[in-house]
C-alpha positions in Angstrom: 12.4 -36.5 90.6 10.5 -38.6 88.1 11.1 -36.0 85.4 14.8 -36.0 86.0 14.9 -39.7 85.9 13.1 -39.8 82.6 15.2 -37.1 81.0 18.5 -38.8 82.1 17.3 -42.2 80.8 16.5 -40.6 77.5 19.9 -38.9 77.4 21.6 -42.1 78.2 19.7 -44.1 75.5 20.3 -41.4 72.9 24.0 -40.9 73.7 26.1 -42.6 71.1 29.2 -41.8 73.2 28.8 -40.5 76.7 32.1 -38.7 76.6 34.4 -38.1 73.6 37.5 -40.3 73.5 40.6 -39.5 71.5 40.7 -41.6 68.3 44.3 -42.6 69.0 43.4 -44.0 72.4 40.5 -46.0 70.8 42.8 -47.3 68.1 45.4 -48.2 70.7 42.9 -50.4 72.6 41.9 -52.1 69.4 45.5 -52.8 68.4 46.4 -54.2 71.8 43.6 -56.7 71.5 45.3 -58.2 68.4 47.7 -61.0 69.1 50.0 -59.8 66.2 50.2 -56.2 67.5 53.8 -54.9 67.6 55.4 -52.1 69.6 56.1 -50.2 66.5 52.4 -50.2 65.5 51.4 -48.9 69.0 54.0 -46.2 68.8 52.8 -45.0 65.3 49.2 -44.8 66.6 50.2 -42.6 69.5 52.5 -40.3 67.4 49.5 -39.4 65.2 48.1 -37.5 68.2 50.7 -34.9 69.2 48.9 -33.8 72.3 48.5 -37.3 73.6 52.2 -38.0 72.8 53.4 -35.0 74.7 51.3 -35.8 77.8 52.3 -39.4 77.7 56.0 -38.5 77.6 55.6 -36.0 80.4 54.0 -38.7 82.6 56.4 -41.4 81.5 59.3 -39.2 82.7 57.7 -38.3 86.0 58.7 -39.8 89.3 55.9 -42.4 88.9 58.1 -44.5 86.6 61.5 -43.4 87.9 63.1 -42.5 84.5 63.5 -38.8 85.3 63.8 -37.4 81.7 65.4 -40.5 80.3 62.5 -41.3 77.9 63.0 -39.1 74.9 60.4 -40.4 72.4 57.3 -42.5 72.1 59.3 -45.2 70.4 61.6 -45.3 73.5 58.6 -45.3 75.8 57.2 -48.3 74.0 60.4 -50.3 74.5 61.0 -49.3 78.1 57.4 -49.5 79.4 56.2 -52.5 77.4 53.0 -52.6 75.3 50.5 -53.3 78.0 51.8 -50.6 80.3 52.0 -48.1 77.4 48.3 -48.9 76.5 47.2 -48.3 80.1 49.2 -45.1 80.4 47.9 -43.8 77.1 44.3 -44.5 78.1 44.7 -42.9 81.5 46.3 -39.8 79.9 43.3 -39.6 77.5 40.8 -40.0 80.3 42.2 -36.9 82.0 40.7 -34.8 79.2 37.3 -36.2 79.9 37.5 -35.0 83.5 38.9 -31.6 82.6 36.2 -30.7 80.2 33.1 -28.9 81.4 32.6 -25.7 83.4 29.9 -23.9 85.3 28.7 -24.8 88.8 30.1 -28.3 88.6 33.7 -27.3 87.8 35.0 -27.6 91.4 33.2 -30.9 91.8 34.8 -32.2 88.6 38.2 -31.3 89.9 37.6 -32.9 93.2 36.4 -36.1 91.4 39.6 -36.1 89.3 41.8 -35.8 92.4 39.8 -38.7 94.0 40.2 -40.8 90.8 43.9 -40.2 90.7 44.2 -41.0 94.3 42.2 -44.1 93.9 44.4 -45.2 91.0 47.6 -44.4 93.0 46.4 -46.4 96.0 45.2 -49.3 93.8 48.6 -49.3 92.1 50.4 -49.5 95.5 48.1 -52.2 96.8 48.6 -54.2 93.7 52.4 -54.0 93.7 52.8 -54.5 97.4 50.4 -57.5 97.7 50.9 -59.0 94.2 47.2 -58.6 93.5 46.5 -57.8 89.8 48.8 -55.9 87.5 49.9 -52.5 89.0 49.3 -50.5 85.7 46.0 -52.1 85.2 45.0 -51.4 88.8 46.0 -47.8 88.3 43.9 -47.4 85.1 40.9 -49.1 86.7 41.2 -46.7 89.7 41.3 -43.7 87.5 38.2 -44.6 85.5 36.1 -46.2 88.3 33.9 -43.1 88.8 33.7 -41.9 85.1 29.9 -42.4 85.1 29.6 -39.4 87.5 30.6 -37.1 84.6 27.2 -38.0 83.0 25.4 -36.5 85.9 27.6 -33.4 86.0 26.9 -33.0 82.3 23.1 -33.3 82.4 21.9 -32.5 86.0 24.8 -30.8 87.8 22.8 -28.9 90.4 20.5 -31.7 91.3 23.3 -34.2 91.4 25.5 -32.2 93.7 22.5 -31.6 96.0 21.5 -35.3 96.0 25.1 -36.4 96.9 26.1 -33.6 99.2 26.2 -35.9 102.3 29.6 -37.2 101.3 31.3 -40.5 100.3 30.1 -42.4 103.4 26.5 -42.5 102.2 25.3 -45.3 99.8 25.7 -43.2 96.7 24.5 -46.0 94.3 21.1 -46.1 96.2 20.9 -42.3 96.3 21.6 -41.9 92.5 19.1 -44.7 91.7 16.4 -43.2 93.9 16.9 -39.6 92.6 17.7 -40.3 88.9 16.6 -43.9 88.2 20.2 -44.9 87.3 23.6 -45.0 89.1 27.1 -43.9 88.1 28.3 -47.5 88.1 26.0 -48.7 85.3 26.5 -45.4 83.4 30.2 -45.7 83.7 30.2 -49.3 82.5 28.4 -48.2 79.4 30.8 -45.4 78.9 33.7 -47.8 79.2 32.2 -50.2 76.7 31.7 -47.3 74.2 35.3 -46.4 74.6 36.4 -50.0 74.1 38.0 -50.4 77.5 38.9 -54.0 78.4 36.1 -56.0 79.9 37.9 -56.4 83.3 38.1 -52.6 83.6 34.4 -52.2 82.8 33.6 -54.8 85.5 35.5 -52.7 88.0 33.5 -49.6 87.0 30.3 -51.5 87.4 31.0 -53.4 90.6 33.5 -51.4 92.6 30.8 -50.6 95.2 29.6 -54.3 95.3 32.5 -56.6 94.3 30.7 -59.7 95.5 28.0 -59.1 92.9 30.5 -59.3 90.0 30.3 -62.4 87.8 34.0 -62.7 87.4 35.4 -61.0 90.5 39.1 -61.3 90.9 41.8 -59.3 92.5 41.3 -56.2 90.3 37.9 -55.4 91.6 38.9 -56.1 95.2 41.9 -53.8 94.9 40.0 -50.9 93.4 37.1 -51.4 95.7 39.5 -51.1 98.7 41.4 -48.2 97.1 38.2 -46.2 96.5 37.3 -46.4 100.2 40.8 -45.8 101.4 41.2 -42.7 99.2 38.2 -41.1 100.9 39.6 -42.1 104.3 43.2 -41.2 103.9 42.8 -38.0 101.9 40.6 -36.8 104.7 43.8 -37.1 106.9 42.0 -39.6 109.1 44.4 -41.9 110.8 42.0 -44.7 111.6 43.7 -48.1 111.8 40.4 -49.8 112.7 38.6 -48.3 109.6 41.5 -49.1 107.4 41.7 -52.7 108.6 38.0 -53.2 108.0 38.3 -51.8 104.5 41.2 -54.1 103.7 39.6 -57.1 105.2 36.4 -56.6 103.2 38.6 -57.1 100.1 40.3 -60.1 101.6 43.5 -58.3 102.6 44.9 -59.1 106.1 47.7 -56.8 107.4 48.8 -55.9 110.9 49.0 -52.3 112.1 52.7 -51.9 111.3 52.2 -53.2 107.7 49.2 -50.8 107.3 51.4 -47.9 108.4 54.0 -48.7 105.8 51.3 -49.3 103.1 49.6 -46.0 103.9 52.9 -44.1 103.8 53.9 -45.6 100.5 50.4 -45.1 99.0 50.3 -41.4 100.0 53.7 -40.9 98.5 52.4 -42.4 95.3 49.3 -40.2 95.4 51.5 -37.1 95.6 53.6 -38.2 92.7 50.7 -39.1 90.5 48.6 -36.0 91.2 51.7 -33.9 90.4 52.3 -35.8 87.1 48.7 -35.5 86.0 48.1 -32.0 87.2 45.6 -30.1 85.1 
């Protein structure tokens, strides 16, 4: 696999942008970093991208936010949702295009990855809001982008990557990727997020969601997404395993009894269903 490792390293070094990102989304991130940014400025940036505006309004009016068709314009969405939530929603909407692009033998794997990413975001959002850990919209965004680095492998070595990772999510995928290709999706994804201009805390989640204890900054956001990533694999496999769920939560410093876990899982899976429907491609 040394040749693949070398070719992927070369591709990564030469890639100015691992995945294209809508200009409006990049401008929105930059604007939100300014202390003097206004809601009107954000609204104007979004409205310059009609496709992004349409998708954003569709999702803002979905059951996720509970407005059911009440939000009629981007200006209205800015006022109702708030600037930070609007930023996160716009970024997550733009990210969906990155997962949708690409075809061939990896098309099914890409769709499965997108469903997992949405589910992870939904579960992270539920954990965050239920346990008051991190901001729910930020947890959702971090959950959606946590595996974005895998798209690099689908782009450059789809057959080899699917073969190498065919044993499923319970294997140590970071070690497998590093052994096979010389680099893992976590570091590739972090670089992608940096190129996109994603907030540092989101890039930390991308890089350390498999090893939250190794993060320099840590914090609730990484713990929430790390747990949501593992719970997504467990719960979407329709595995009702209280012991496994408890272990996953405890590894992120979350202590719940079995009754609380049942409620959490029910609420999270309802959120997964709503979000997957809203972001359906």
